[in-house]
C-alpha positions as CSV (number, residue, x, y, z in Angstrom):
1,X,156.8,84.2,117.1
2,X,157.9,82.1,114.1
3,X,156.5,78.8,112.9
4,X,159.0,76.0,113.2
5,X,159.9,76.0,109.4
6,X,160.4,79.8,109.6
7,X,162.6,79.4,112.7
8,X,164.7,76.7,111.0
9,X,165.3,78.9,108.0
10,X,166.2,81.9,110.2
11,X,168.6,79.8,112.3
12,X,170.3,78.4,109.2
13,X,170.6,81.8,107.7
14,X,172.3,83.3,110.8
15,X,174.5,80.2,111.0
16,X,175.7,80.6,107.5
17,X,176.4,84.3,108.0
18,X,179.2,83.3,110.4
19,X,182.7,83.0,109.0
20,X,183.5,79.4,107.9
21,X,186.1,79.0,110.7
22,X,183.4,79.8,113.3
23,X,180.9,77.2,111.9
24,X,182.9,74.1,111.1
25,X,182.5,71.8,114.2
26,X,179.7,70.2,116.1
27,X,180.9,72.1,119.2
28,X,180.6,75.4,117.4
29,X,177.1,74.5,116.3
30,X,176.1,73.6,119.9
31,X,177.4,76.9,121.2
32,X,175.7,78.9,118.5
33,X,172.5,77.1,119.1
34,X,172.5,78.4,122.7
35,X,172.8,81.9,121.4
36,X,170.0,81.4,118.9
37,X,167.7,79.9,121.5
38,X,167.5,83.3,123.1
39,X,167.0,85.2,119.9
40,X,164.7,83.0,117.7
41,X,161.4,82.1,119.2
42,X,159.0,79.5,117.8
43,X,156.2,77.3,119.0
44,X,157.1,73.7,119.9
45,X,156.1,71.2,122.5
46,X,159.7,70.0,122.7
47,X,163.1,71.4,123.7
48,X,163.9,74.4,121.4
49,X,167.6,74.0,122.0
50,X,167.4,70.4,120.8
51,X,165.7,71.5,117.5
52,X,168.1,74.3,116.8
53,X,171.2,72.2,117.6
54,X,169.8,69.5,115.3
55,X,169.2,72.0,112.4
56,X,172.8,73.3,112.7
57,X,174.4,69.9,112.9
58,X,172.4,68.7,110.0
59,X,173.7,71.7,108.0
60,X,177.2,70.6,108.9
61,X,176.5,67.1,107.7
62,X,175.0,68.3,104.4
63,X,178.1,70.4,103.8
64,X,180.4,67.5,104.6
65,X,181.8,68.8,107.9
66,X,180.9,65.8,110.0
């Protein structure tokens, strides 16, 4: 099990490994977050999907896609 910061880095790493055309919309981020939720485990008292989706969508914002 990863710490939350480690999980965030791992999720972003996997997200950025996707071809650009598969990681350019909020919908694609939400879909990929569901996949990551089953693969990346980390301790949290909240909803893991919510955290992962937020990390991916923030990455889109930082890259000017939203």
